[in-house]
VOPA-554850 format. One record per residue (C-alpha): x, y, z; residue number from 1; residue in one letter. Coordinates in nm, 3 decimals. Layout:
<rs>
<r x="X" y="Y" z="Z" i="NUM" aa="a"/>
...
</rs>
This chain:
<rs>
<r x="-0.627" y="-3.071" z="-0.515" i="1" aa="m"/>
<r x="-0.558" y="-2.823" z="-0.233" i="2" aa="a"/>
<r x="-0.459" y="-2.467" z="-0.317" i="3" aa="a"/>
<r x="-0.090" y="-2.383" z="-0.287" i="4" aa="k"/>
<r x="-0.037" y="-2.141" z="0.000" i="5" aa="q"/>
<r x="0.197" y="-1.849" z="-0.066" i="6" aa="i"/>
<r x="0.321" y="-1.673" z="0.247" i="7" aa="f"/>
<r x="0.357" y="-1.297" z="0.204" i="8" aa="i"/>
<r x="0.490" y="-1.064" z="0.470" i="9" aa="g"/>
<r x="0.442" y="-0.691" z="0.452" i="10" aa="y"/>
<r x="0.580" y="-0.390" z="0.631" i="11" aa="t"/>
<r x="0.486" y="-0.022" z="0.608" i="12" aa="t"/>
<r x="0.640" y="0.311" z="0.702" i="13" aa="e"/>
<r x="0.409" y="0.369" z="0.999" i="14" aa="g"/>
<r x="0.096" y="0.257" z="1.186" i="15" aa="q"/>
<r x="-0.128" y="0.490" z="0.987" i="16" aa="t"/>
<r x="-0.005" y="0.327" z="0.668" i="17" aa="d"/>
<r x="-0.093" y="-0.015" z="0.806" i="18" aa="v"/>
<r x="-0.452" y="0.095" z="0.870" i="19" aa="l"/>
<r x="-0.497" y="0.201" z="0.510" i="20" aa="f"/>
<r x="-0.274" y="-0.041" z="0.317" i="21" aa="l"/>
<r x="-0.333" y="-0.371" z="0.497" i="22" aa="e"/>
<r x="-0.651" y="-0.473" z="0.314" i="23" aa="k"/>
<r x="-0.536" y="-0.321" z="-0.015" i="24" aa="i"/>
<r x="-0.223" y="-0.536" z="-0.011" i="25" aa="i"/>
<r x="-0.421" y="-0.845" z="0.085" i="26" aa="e"/>
<r x="-0.698" y="-0.791" z="-0.171" i="27" aa="r"/>
<r x="-0.456" y="-0.715" z="-0.453" i="28" aa="t"/>
<r x="-0.250" y="-1.029" z="-0.396" i="29" aa="f"/>
<r x="-0.575" y="-1.229" z="-0.383" i="30" aa="e"/>
<r x="-0.710" y="-1.071" z="-0.700" i="31" aa="q"/>
<r x="-0.395" y="-1.137" z="-0.903" i="32" aa="i"/>
<r x="-0.372" y="-1.493" z="-0.767" i="33" aa="a"/>
<r x="-0.665" y="-1.575" z="-0.998" i="34" aa="y"/>
<r x="-0.426" y="-1.518" z="-1.291" i="35" aa="e"/>
<r x="-0.189" y="-1.788" z="-1.164" i="36" aa="c"/>
<r x="-0.162" y="-2.142" z="-1.296" i="37" aa="v"/>
<r x="-0.353" y="-2.367" z="-1.057" i="38" aa="g"/>
<r x="-0.513" y="-2.268" z="-0.728" i="39" aa="d"/>
<r x="-0.307" y="-2.023" z="-0.524" i="40" aa="v"/>
<r x="-0.397" y="-1.902" z="-0.176" i="41" aa="e"/>
<r x="-0.205" y="-1.591" z="-0.065" i="42" aa="p"/>
<r x="-0.153" y="-1.574" z="0.311" i="43" aa="v"/>
<r x="-0.068" y="-1.214" z="0.399" i="44" aa="v"/>
<r x="0.104" y="-1.143" z="0.731" i="45" aa="w"/>
<r x="0.203" y="-0.812" z="0.897" i="46" aa="p"/>
<r x="0.568" y="-0.791" z="1.002" i="47" aa="l"/>
<r x="0.647" y="-0.582" z="1.308" i="48" aa="k"/>
<r x="1.006" y="-0.486" z="1.236" i="49" aa="v"/>
<r x="1.210" y="-0.277" z="1.480" i="50" aa="n"/>
<r x="1.370" y="-0.031" z="1.238" i="51" aa="k"/>
<r x="1.519" y="0.201" z="1.501" i="52" aa="k"/>
<r x="1.869" y="0.308" z="1.404" i="53" aa="g"/>
<r x="1.864" y="0.113" z="1.078" i="54" aa="l"/>
<r x="1.910" y="0.236" z="0.722" i="55" aa="s"/>
<r x="1.633" y="0.143" z="0.477" i="56" aa="f"/>
<r x="1.845" y="-0.139" z="0.336" i="57" aa="s"/>
<r x="1.921" y="-0.279" z="0.683" i="58" aa="e"/>
<r x="1.553" y="-0.256" z="0.775" i="59" aa="y"/>
<r x="1.451" y="-0.436" z="0.453" i="60" aa="a"/>
<r x="1.708" y="-0.708" z="0.520" i="61" aa="l"/>
<r x="1.583" y="-0.755" z="0.875" i="62" aa="l"/>
<r x="1.225" y="-0.778" z="0.743" i="63" aa="a"/>
<r x="1.326" y="-1.033" z="0.481" i="64" aa="s"/>
<r x="1.489" y="-1.253" z="0.747" i="65" aa="q"/>
<r x="1.225" y="-1.200" z="1.015" i="66" aa="q"/>
<r x="0.948" y="-1.300" z="0.774" i="67" aa="g"/>
<r x="1.125" y="-1.623" z="0.682" i="68" aa="v"/>
<r x="1.170" y="-1.701" z="1.051" i="69" aa="d"/>
<r x="0.810" y="-1.618" z="1.147" i="70" aa="e"/>
<r x="0.605" y="-1.760" z="0.862" i="71" aa="i"/>
<r x="0.835" y="-1.912" z="0.602" i="72" aa="g"/>
<r x="0.781" y="-1.598" z="0.397" i="73" aa="m"/>
<r x="0.811" y="-1.634" z="0.020" i="74" aa="m"/>
<r x="0.738" y="-1.272" z="-0.083" i="75" aa="i"/>
<r x="0.826" y="-0.953" z="0.105" i="76" aa="l"/>
<r x="0.598" y="-0.657" z="0.035" i="77" aa="c"/>
<r x="0.758" y="-0.333" z="0.154" i="78" aa="i"/>
<r x="0.602" y="0.014" z="0.151" i="79" aa="h"/>
<r x="0.768" y="0.350" z="0.106" i="80" aa="s"/>
<r x="0.598" y="0.672" z="-0.007" i="81" aa="d"/>
<r x="0.762" y="0.840" z="-0.305" i="82" aa="a"/>
<r x="0.730" y="1.191" z="-0.154" i="83" aa="d"/>
<r x="0.776" y="1.302" z="-0.513" i="84" aa="n"/>
<r x="0.597" y="1.312" z="-0.848" i="85" aa="a"/>
<r x="0.777" y="0.989" z="-0.948" i="86" aa="s"/>
<r x="0.874" y="0.665" z="-0.778" i="87" aa="n"/>
<r x="1.217" y="0.673" z="-0.944" i="88" aa="r"/>
<r x="1.405" y="0.819" z="-0.645" i="89" aa="t"/>
<r x="1.272" y="0.554" z="-0.406" i="90" aa="v"/>
<r x="1.352" y="0.276" z="-0.654" i="91" aa="l"/>
<r x="1.706" y="0.403" z="-0.708" i="92" aa="n"/>
<r x="1.796" y="0.512" z="-0.356" i="93" aa="n"/>
<r x="1.603" y="0.267" z="-0.139" i="94" aa="k"/>
<r x="1.462" y="-0.039" z="-0.315" i="95" aa="i"/>
<r x="1.761" y="-0.099" z="-0.544" i="96" aa="g"/>
<r x="2.027" y="-0.093" z="-0.267" i="97" aa="p"/>
<r x="1.799" y="-0.298" z="-0.038" i="98" aa="a"/>
<r x="1.763" y="-0.569" z="-0.304" i="99" aa="k"/>
<r x="2.140" y="-0.577" z="-0.355" i="100" aa="e"/>
<r x="2.200" y="-0.629" z="0.017" i="101" aa="l"/>
<r x="1.929" y="-0.895" z="0.041" i="102" aa="i"/>
<r x="2.052" y="-1.082" z="-0.266" i="103" aa="n"/>
<r x="2.399" y="-1.108" z="-0.110" i="104" aa="a"/>
<r x="2.262" y="-1.311" z="0.183" i="105" aa="q"/>
<r x="2.212" y="-1.681" z="0.245" i="106" aa="n"/>
<r x="1.910" y="-1.810" z="0.051" i="107" aa="n"/>
<r x="1.783" y="-2.032" z="0.332" i="108" aa="a"/>
<r x="1.739" y="-1.749" z="0.583" i="109" aa="t"/>
<r x="1.638" y="-1.457" z="0.359" i="110" aa="t"/>
<r x="1.338" y="-1.388" z="0.135" i="111" aa="c"/>
<r x="1.468" y="-1.245" z="-0.192" i="112" aa="k"/>
<r x="1.142" y="-1.181" z="-0.378" i="113" aa="i"/>
<r x="1.054" y="-0.818" z="-0.308" i="114" aa="i"/>
<r x="0.735" y="-0.632" z="-0.403" i="115" aa="v"/>
<r x="0.757" y="-0.254" z="-0.340" i="116" aa="p"/>
<r x="0.447" y="-0.049" z="-0.262" i="117" aa="v"/>
<r x="0.533" y="0.308" z="-0.367" i="118" aa="i"/>
<r x="0.240" y="0.551" z="-0.386" i="119" aa="p"/>
<r x="0.342" y="0.861" z="-0.582" i="120" aa="v"/>
<r x="0.372" y="1.162" z="-0.349" i="121" aa="q"/>
<r x="0.225" y="0.983" z="-0.045" i="122" aa="m"/>
<r x="-0.018" y="0.712" z="0.055" i="123" aa="m"/>
<r x="-0.311" y="0.955" z="0.075" i="124" aa="e"/>
<r x="-0.301" y="0.991" z="-0.305" i="125" aa="a"/>
<r x="-0.443" y="0.639" z="-0.322" i="126" aa="w"/>
<r x="-0.728" y="0.746" z="-0.092" i="127" aa="m"/>
<r x="-0.825" y="1.006" z="-0.350" i="128" aa="l"/>
<r x="-0.861" y="0.742" z="-0.622" i="129" aa="a"/>
<r x="-1.212" y="0.658" z="-0.496" i="130" aa="d"/>
<r x="-1.366" y="0.998" z="-0.434" i="131" aa="k"/>
<r x="-1.720" y="0.865" z="-0.398" i="132" aa="d"/>
<r x="-1.610" y="0.644" z="-0.109" i="133" aa="l"/>
<r x="-1.409" y="0.926" z="0.045" i="134" aa="l"/>
<r x="-1.712" y="1.156" z="0.041" i="135" aa="k"/>
<r x="-1.929" y="0.884" z="0.193" i="136" aa="k"/>
<r x="-1.681" y="0.830" z="0.476" i="137" aa="e"/>
<r x="-1.659" y="1.201" z="0.557" i="138" aa="i"/>
<r x="-2.037" y="1.235" z="0.530" i="139" aa="g"/>
<r x="-2.091" y="1.490" z="0.256" i="140" aa="t"/>
<r x="-2.280" y="1.530" z="-0.072" i="141" aa="t"/>
<r x="-2.068" y="1.824" z="-0.187" i="142" aa="k"/>
<r x="-1.909" y="1.801" z="-0.530" i="143" aa="t"/>
<r x="-1.545" y="1.718" z="-0.593" i="144" aa="d"/>
<r x="-1.490" y="2.080" z="-0.695" i="145" aa="r"/>
<r x="-1.653" y="2.216" z="-0.379" i="146" aa="e"/>
<r x="-1.429" y="1.990" z="-0.172" i="147" aa="l"/>
<r x="-1.125" y="2.084" z="-0.382" i="148" aa="k"/>
<r x="-1.051" y="1.720" z="-0.468" i="149" aa="i"/>
<r x="-1.124" y="1.750" z="-0.840" i="150" aa="n"/>
<r x="-0.765" y="1.690" z="-0.958" i="151" aa="r"/>
<r x="-0.590" y="1.370" z="-1.056" i="152" aa="m"/>
<r x="-0.469" y="1.216" z="-0.726" i="153" aa="p"/>
<r x="-0.104" y="1.172" z="-0.827" i="154" aa="e"/>
<r x="-0.078" y="1.530" z="-0.952" i="155" aa="s"/>
<r x="-0.136" y="1.662" z="-0.598" i="156" aa="i"/>
<r x="0.188" y="1.734" z="-0.411" i="157" aa="s"/>
<r x="0.030" y="1.711" z="-0.062" i="158" aa="d"/>
<r x="-0.277" y="1.484" z="-0.083" i="159" aa="p"/>
<r x="-0.302" y="1.449" z="0.294" i="160" aa="k"/>
<r x="-0.358" y="1.825" z="0.333" i="161" aa="s"/>
<r x="-0.613" y="1.817" z="0.050" i="162" aa="v"/>
<r x="-0.814" y="1.547" z="0.228" i="163" aa="i"/>
<r x="-0.791" y="1.732" z="0.558" i="164" aa="e"/>
<r x="-0.924" y="2.045" z="0.386" i="165" aa="e"/>
<r x="-1.206" y="1.842" z="0.228" i="166" aa="a"/>
<r x="-1.304" y="1.715" z="0.573" i="167" aa="i"/>
<r x="-1.303" y="2.072" z="0.707" i="168" aa="r"/>
<r x="-1.525" y="2.193" z="0.421" i="169" aa="i"/>
<r x="-1.762" y="1.900" z="0.467" i="170" aa="a"/>
<r x="-1.795" y="1.970" z="0.839" i="171" aa="q"/>
<r x="-1.891" y="2.332" z="0.774" i="172" aa="q"/>
<r x="-2.223" y="2.228" z="0.618" i="173" aa="e"/>
<r x="-2.331" y="2.054" z="0.938" i="174" aa="k"/>
<r x="-2.480" y="2.213" z="1.245" i="175" aa="t"/>
<r x="-2.254" y="2.233" z="1.548" i="176" aa="k"/>
<r x="-2.467" y="1.968" z="1.717" i="177" aa="r"/>
<r x="-2.408" y="1.719" z="1.434" i="178" aa="k"/>
<r x="-2.037" y="1.780" z="1.387" i="179" aa="r"/>
<r x="-1.820" y="1.490" z="1.501" i="180" aa="k"/>
<r x="-1.480" y="1.660" z="1.490" i="181" aa="n"/>
<r x="-1.386" y="1.407" z="1.224" i="182" aa="l"/>
<r x="-1.014" y="1.382" z="1.144" i="183" aa="e"/>
<r x="-0.831" y="1.210" z="0.862" i="184" aa="i"/>
<r x="-0.701" y="0.948" z="1.104" i="185" aa="g"/>
<r x="-1.059" y="0.834" z="1.162" i="186" aa="d"/>
<r x="-1.111" y="0.719" z="0.802" i="187" aa="i"/>
<r x="-0.788" y="0.541" z="0.702" i="188" aa="y"/>
<r x="-0.911" y="0.196" z="0.805" i="189" aa="l"/>
<r x="-1.258" y="0.221" z="0.648" i="190" aa="a"/>
<r x="-1.131" y="0.362" z="0.318" i="191" aa="v"/>
<r x="-0.856" y="0.100" z="0.294" i="192" aa="g"/>
<r x="-1.104" y="-0.181" z="0.353" i="193" aa="q"/>
<r x="-1.367" y="-0.057" z="0.107" i="194" aa="k"/>
<r x="-1.176" y="0.124" z="-0.168" i="195" aa="i"/>
<r x="-1.248" y="0.011" z="-0.524" i="196" aa="s"/>
<r x="-0.947" y="-0.169" z="-0.672" i="197" aa="l"/>
<r x="-1.084" y="-0.081" z="-1.015" i="198" aa="k"/>
<r x="-1.052" y="0.287" z="-0.930" i="199" aa="k"/>
<r x="-0.705" y="0.235" z="-0.786" i="200" aa="l"/>
<r x="-0.609" y="0.081" z="-1.120" i="201" aa="e"/>
<r x="-0.637" y="0.427" z="-1.274" i="202" aa="q"/>
<r x="-0.320" y="0.527" z="-1.087" i="203" aa="l"/>
<r x="0.016" y="0.439" z="-1.247" i="204" aa="p"/>
<r x="0.178" y="0.365" z="-0.910" i="205" aa="s"/>
<r x="-0.091" y="0.109" z="-0.825" i="206" aa="y"/>
<r x="-0.058" y="-0.045" z="-1.171" i="207" aa="q"/>
<r x="0.315" y="-0.084" z="-1.098" i="208" aa="q"/>
<r x="0.230" y="-0.254" z="-0.768" i="209" aa="f"/>
<r x="0.009" y="-0.501" z="-0.954" i="210" aa="q"/>
<r x="0.279" y="-0.570" z="-1.211" i="211" aa="n"/>
<r x="0.538" y="-0.630" z="-0.938" i="212" aa="d"/>
<r x="0.302" y="-0.881" z="-0.776" i="213" aa="i"/>
<r x="0.270" y="-1.062" z="-1.109" i="214" aa="r"/>
<r x="0.648" y="-1.074" z="-1.138" i="215" aa="q"/>
<r x="0.671" y="-1.216" z="-0.785" i="216" aa="a"/>
<r x="0.426" y="-1.490" z="-0.876" i="217" aa="y"/>
<r x="0.633" y="-1.561" z="-1.190" i="218" aa="r"/>
<r x="0.948" y="-1.584" z="-0.981" i="219" aa="d"/>
<r x="0.770" y="-1.856" z="-0.783" i="220" aa="l"/>
<r x="0.675" y="-2.028" z="-1.112" i="221" aa="h"/>
<r x="0.305" y="-1.972" z="-1.047" i="222" aa="l"/>
<r x="0.233" y="-1.753" z="-1.348" i="223" aa="m"/>
<r x="0.337" y="-1.768" z="-1.711" i="224" aa="i"/>
</rs>
């Protein structure tokens, strides 16, 4: 019997977020699909939504309709950084109102199953979940403490600056001839593709993402 294809559209805050999150979203949906009843094949599709001049709710609604039109989308995965020590503000002020607007629309033209991706503080906190990979990508054998990345990722208020500082420290140990002027933008794609999902599971915000995927599969009657 052929696997049941589930069409999932996703949208992120910016292009940098796409580089990092694309494979994480895809791999997580695939991993949790093994918990479903029967064979499920997630098909994950990037949505290029023109959000100019739109509120978050309007942008989410447009994404939910565009995905149905483009791929027959059944689940909308939408990213927004918390920019805070908790995801509560984003859930209350963005995701909640967006769901209300979407649920008020015609079922045939709008995807109403929403999976938020809300890294606490910002997306770069998830990059810090796998510090061994991060150090490999920036080319250093320095310790977490030497690189100043020895804290819990979601306790860091500005994880992007912390990673940028770690890159700067790592570059100092190299001769001028061997320095590559590496920047954080150079490693988003590689880290996102290779990061250990097991290590991401140590972060509460990623655990919530997994649980929301499970609920989406339940809403489609694919999981008990």
